[in-house]
PLY file of the C-alpha trace (Angstrom):
ply
format ascii 1.0
element vertex 319
property float x
property float y
property float z
element edge 318
property int vertex1
property int vertex2
end_header
-29.57 -62.09 65.09
-30.48 -63.20 68.61
-33.13 -60.61 69.82
-31.79 -60.87 73.20
-28.46 -58.99 72.19
-30.56 -55.97 70.91
-31.47 -53.04 73.07
-34.32 -50.46 72.23
-33.53 -47.11 72.53
-35.06 -46.62 76.10
-33.07 -49.49 77.31
-30.05 -48.03 75.86
-30.22 -44.67 77.19
-30.76 -46.65 80.97
-27.67 -48.59 80.07
-25.49 -45.61 79.04
-26.66 -42.88 81.09
-27.43 -40.83 77.76
-30.70 -39.13 77.35
-33.13 -40.81 74.30
-32.68 -37.47 72.32
-29.03 -37.89 72.66
-28.85 -41.30 71.27
-30.96 -40.11 68.33
-28.56 -37.40 67.82
-25.71 -39.27 67.02
-27.78 -41.85 64.96
-28.97 -39.45 63.05
-25.35 -37.53 62.64
-24.35 -41.21 61.20
-21.79 -41.52 64.66
-23.39 -44.67 66.24
-26.29 -45.96 63.75
-28.67 -48.67 64.81
-28.04 -51.93 64.67
-30.99 -52.66 62.91
-35.00 -51.84 62.98
-37.95 -53.66 64.02
-40.77 -53.83 61.81
-42.36 -51.21 63.06
-39.40 -48.95 62.69
-38.16 -48.72 66.32
-34.41 -48.38 66.60
-32.40 -51.22 68.13
-28.80 -51.91 68.98
-26.40 -54.13 69.54
-23.67 -54.92 72.19
-20.85 -53.40 69.92
-23.07 -50.42 69.24
-23.48 -50.03 73.16
-19.66 -50.22 73.44
-19.27 -46.98 70.71
-22.06 -44.76 72.31
-19.78 -45.29 76.06
-16.61 -44.61 74.43
-18.41 -41.31 72.60
-20.13 -39.96 76.07
-16.64 -40.68 77.76
-14.58 -38.86 74.64
-17.19 -36.32 74.85
-17.06 -35.94 78.51
-13.46 -34.90 77.96
-13.88 -32.43 75.24
-13.36 -34.53 72.23
-15.43 -32.87 69.15
-17.68 -34.89 67.01
-15.47 -34.87 64.17
-12.73 -36.34 66.17
-14.89 -38.91 67.48
-15.99 -39.88 64.02
-12.47 -40.49 63.32
-12.04 -42.77 66.02
-14.63 -44.87 65.38
-13.88 -45.12 62.09
-10.07 -46.35 62.94
-8.91 -43.46 61.26
-6.99 -42.48 64.44
-6.62 -44.42 67.48
-7.96 -43.44 71.00
-4.06 -42.83 72.31
-3.37 -40.28 69.58
-6.45 -38.53 70.65
-5.82 -38.41 74.29
-2.42 -37.12 73.89
-3.32 -34.20 71.58
-6.27 -33.16 74.14
-3.98 -33.84 77.36
-1.41 -31.39 75.67
-4.80 -28.91 74.81
-5.18 -29.28 78.29
-1.91 -28.47 79.87
-2.33 -25.15 77.81
-5.84 -24.13 79.27
-4.88 -25.51 82.65
-1.64 -22.89 82.15
-3.55 -19.85 81.24
-6.39 -20.47 84.24
-3.81 -20.94 86.36
-2.44 -17.62 85.25
-5.73 -15.87 85.45
-6.29 -17.29 88.90
-3.09 -15.52 90.15
-3.55 -12.00 88.36
-7.01 -12.24 90.37
-5.57 -13.14 93.43
-2.85 -10.29 93.04
-5.55 -7.55 91.99
-7.71 -8.53 95.00
-4.57 -8.35 97.22
-3.24 -5.09 95.69
-6.67 -3.64 95.76
-5.94 -2.90 91.62
-7.51 -0.42 89.94
-9.06 -1.73 86.28
-6.04 -0.08 84.25
-3.70 -2.31 86.52
-5.91 -4.96 86.53
-5.55 -5.06 82.63
-1.63 -4.60 82.48
-0.82 -7.31 84.92
-3.27 -9.55 82.64
-1.38 -8.63 79.19
1.94 -8.88 81.21
1.31 -12.53 82.58
0.15 -13.68 79.36
3.58 -13.11 77.53
5.17 -16.53 76.79
8.34 -17.41 78.47
10.37 -16.37 75.21
8.46 -12.83 75.38
9.14 -12.25 79.04
13.20 -13.26 78.06
12.71 -11.07 75.25
11.64 -8.04 77.55
14.88 -8.64 79.75
17.30 -9.18 76.83
15.94 -5.65 75.49
16.65 -3.88 78.96
20.65 -5.77 78.82
21.46 -4.95 74.94
20.04 -0.97 76.02
22.60 -1.11 78.97
25.22 -3.50 78.93
25.61 -3.36 75.38
26.23 0.16 75.42
30.26 -0.28 76.66
32.60 -2.64 77.01
31.82 -3.33 80.98
32.37 -5.97 83.31
32.02 -9.52 80.80
31.20 -11.23 84.16
28.60 -8.97 85.44
27.03 -8.96 81.77
27.15 -12.72 81.39
25.47 -13.33 84.95
22.63 -10.56 84.24
21.99 -12.42 80.58
21.88 -15.82 82.23
19.26 -14.97 84.87
16.49 -15.14 83.34
12.60 -14.66 84.98
11.03 -17.85 84.70
7.40 -17.29 86.10
6.12 -20.85 87.30
2.92 -22.50 85.66
1.07 -21.98 88.44
2.69 -18.69 90.16
1.70 -17.16 93.71
0.08 -13.63 93.81
3.46 -12.47 94.82
5.07 -13.84 92.04
3.03 -12.12 89.53
3.24 -8.96 91.26
6.84 -9.47 91.09
7.18 -10.12 87.28
5.03 -6.76 86.93
7.27 -4.54 88.92
10.34 -6.27 87.11
8.35 -5.62 83.54
7.91 -2.20 84.98
11.45 -1.52 86.30
13.24 -2.52 82.97
11.49 -0.23 80.87
12.25 2.58 82.96
14.06 5.08 81.36
16.08 6.44 84.63
16.77 3.09 85.74
18.39 2.25 82.16
20.57 5.01 82.42
21.45 4.58 85.84
22.56 1.40 84.61
24.72 2.31 81.62
26.46 5.10 83.28
27.45 1.46 85.82
28.51 -0.37 82.88
30.53 2.84 81.47
32.16 3.55 84.33
33.14 -0.44 84.03
34.42 0.11 80.77
36.60 3.23 81.83
37.97 0.94 84.67
38.60 -2.12 82.14
40.54 0.37 79.89
42.81 1.51 83.35
43.30 -1.91 83.56
41.12 -3.42 86.04
40.47 -7.00 84.87
39.17 -8.68 88.05
35.71 -10.35 87.84
32.62 -9.92 90.40
34.95 -10.14 93.82
32.24 -12.53 95.66
34.55 -13.35 98.22
35.40 -9.25 98.55
31.56 -8.61 98.89
30.81 -11.15 101.55
33.72 -9.68 104.07
32.51 -6.28 103.33
28.61 -7.44 104.32
30.22 -9.93 107.08
32.48 -7.19 108.85
29.83 -4.32 108.05
27.02 -6.03 109.32
29.02 -6.58 112.87
29.62 -3.06 112.73
25.84 -2.30 112.23
24.70 -4.55 115.45
27.79 -3.21 117.31
25.70 0.27 116.79
29.33 1.41 115.72
29.31 5.15 114.71
30.58 5.47 111.23
32.68 8.75 112.71
34.15 6.45 115.60
37.77 5.25 116.35
36.18 1.68 116.26
34.50 2.01 113.06
37.81 3.29 111.28
39.48 0.07 112.14
36.70 -2.01 110.77
37.43 0.23 107.90
41.41 -0.31 107.88
40.79 -4.01 107.59
38.40 -3.50 104.35
40.86 -1.23 102.81
43.54 -3.80 102.84
41.47 -6.40 101.51
40.30 -3.72 98.42
43.95 -3.09 98.40
45.04 -6.72 97.87
42.29 -7.66 95.70
42.59 -4.49 93.04
46.55 -4.32 93.29
46.24 -0.97 94.31
48.09 1.31 97.21
46.51 1.55 100.59
46.36 4.70 100.39
43.87 7.95 100.25
43.30 7.54 96.74
42.09 3.90 97.34
39.59 5.40 99.52
38.27 7.84 97.17
38.10 5.47 94.54
36.15 2.82 96.81
33.63 5.47 97.61
33.16 6.64 93.70
32.81 2.71 93.26
30.44 2.13 95.93
28.36 5.30 94.79
27.83 4.39 91.22
27.09 0.72 92.36
24.88 1.58 95.24
21.61 1.93 93.36
18.81 0.94 95.33
17.05 -0.24 92.25
19.78 -2.62 91.17
19.20 -4.72 94.39
15.54 -4.40 94.02
16.02 -5.79 90.52
17.59 -9.13 91.75
15.37 -9.43 94.23
12.07 -9.49 91.95
14.22 -12.14 90.08
14.33 -13.90 92.85
11.21 -13.74 93.77
9.84 -14.73 90.31
12.14 -17.87 90.32
11.61 -18.93 93.83
15.29 -18.31 94.90
16.00 -17.77 98.27
16.20 -14.23 100.22
18.82 -12.17 99.28
20.47 -10.13 102.03
19.65 -6.57 102.37
22.72 -4.96 101.15
21.43 -1.28 101.43
22.26 -0.56 105.12
25.47 -2.43 104.62
26.75 -0.04 101.68
24.97 3.08 103.56
27.22 2.16 106.43
30.52 1.56 104.29
29.85 4.92 102.33
29.32 7.09 105.51
32.56 5.19 107.16
34.95 6.20 104.08
33.72 9.91 104.09
34.19 9.84 107.80
37.73 8.53 107.15
39.34 9.47 103.92
42.90 9.19 104.73
42.69 6.10 106.84
43.99 8.06 110.16
41.04 6.77 112.54
39.96 10.11 113.31
36.54 11.60 111.87
36.80 14.83 109.24
36.63 17.72 110.90
33.48 19.33 110.07
0 1
1 2
2 3
3 4
4 5
5 6
6 7
7 8
8 9
9 10
10 11
11 12
12 13
13 14
14 15
15 16
16 17
17 18
18 19
19 20
20 21
21 22
22 23
23 24
24 25
25 26
26 27
27 28
28 29
29 30
30 31
31 32
32 33
33 34
34 35
35 36
36 37
37 38
38 39
39 40
40 41
41 42
42 43
43 44
44 45
45 46
46 47
47 48
48 49
49 50
50 51
51 52
52 53
53 54
54 55
55 56
56 57
57 58
58 59
59 60
60 61
61 62
62 63
63 64
64 65
65 66
66 67
67 68
68 69
69 70
70 71
71 72
72 73
73 74
74 75
75 76
76 77
77 78
78 79
79 80
80 81
81 82
82 83
83 84
84 85
85 86
86 87
87 88
88 89
89 90
90 91
91 92
92 93
93 94
94 95
95 96
96 97
97 98
98 99
99 100
100 101
101 102
102 103
103 104
104 105
105 106
106 107
107 108
108 109
109 110
110 111
111 112
112 113
113 114
114 115
115 116
116 117
117 118
118 119
119 120
120 121
121 122
122 123
123 124
124 125
125 126
126 127
127 128
128 129
129 130
130 131
131 132
132 133
133 134
134 135
135 136
136 137
137 138
138 139
139 140
140 141
141 142
142 143
143 144
144 145
145 146
146 147
147 148
148 149
149 150
150 151
151 152
152 153
153 154
154 155
155 156
156 157
157 158
158 159
159 160
160 161
161 162
162 163
163 164
164 165
165 166
166 167
167 168
168 169
169 170
170 171
171 172
172 173
173 174
174 175
175 176
176 177
177 178
178 179
179 180
180 181
181 182
182 183
183 184
184 185
185 186
186 187
187 188
188 189
189 190
190 191
191 192
192 193
193 194
194 195
195 196
196 197
197 198
198 199
199 200
200 201
201 202
202 203
203 204
204 205
205 206
206 207
207 208
208 209
209 210
210 211
211 212
212 213
213 214
214 215
215 216
216 217
217 218
218 219
219 220
220 221
221 222
222 223
223 224
224 225
225 226
226 227
227 228
228 229
229 230
230 231
231 232
232 233
233 234
234 235
235 236
236 237
237 238
238 239
239 240
240 241
241 242
242 243
243 244
244 245
245 246
246 247
247 248
248 249
249 250
250 251
251 252
252 253
253 254
254 255
255 256
256 257
257 258
258 259
259 260
260 261
261 262
262 263
263 264
264 265
265 266
266 267
267 268
268 269
269 270
270 271
271 272
272 273
273 274
274 275
275 276
276 277
277 278
278 279
279 280
280 281
281 282
282 283
283 284
284 285
285 286
286 287
287 288
288 289
289 290
290 291
291 292
292 293
293 294
294 295
295 296
296 297
297 298
298 299
299 300
300 301
301 302
302 303
303 304
304 305
305 306
306 307
307 308
308 309
309 310
310 311
311 312
312 313
313 314
314 315
315 316
316 317
317 318
């Protein structure tokens, strides 16, 4: 063999950037043995050994274990196969690190105590399937309790929290709050009450759906009344209500009378639980949806004007 093509262990260390001790370790483990020895017993390495050592160094820098490296050098698996497996493993590690970072940022922002930090860490470590199972358990316990509005049930079942791989602190906070909310017995009881009311309405012949147009009309008309500063007991407010009761009568096929207004107030009181709106806001924050309009002032004014004008006379109730 041409002596010029061989490298001593010291020259090999300079060429590869590995220490002499590391090269000896790989040789003793049979990973990259010397090409030959000098008469005095010194190790010599050829160009092929140099290439193998450089590959070993690269794979080790990428976190590949020695057992896998040995299989690569023995042509049992390819570098591409190793890269694919380790890239997948790194994806999982990155996901875990991103979640940890998000939890720590949320803890710092909220000045959380150790108990809350532990809870936050535990909840964000849930898989997507486990997070969805938590929501499905809530839905089964509430919407599964009676034959309520099927369109509403479908909407809730299909709107699942999907925490991003690299969540912002506010998304972690939203998920923690949502997880707490759906496990709250009082909130579950309130939703069950709403579903049972829907079931009674359906048993009485109510078959309409989610009424997006009607909700938008309420938001627009009442929003304008709020902006104008209308007192719910005023005649101007009664005029706004007259227009809305006419829309309700048309949508639900009911007479526009005192009974309709009583029914509207009852329906509004059951549906206007601020925790329901909070549920959708939290879900939107987790999923990165556009912010939802705040309906609490809208429904509050709407209920007040219904109480003030139960008969549609345009005059407030005498108190």
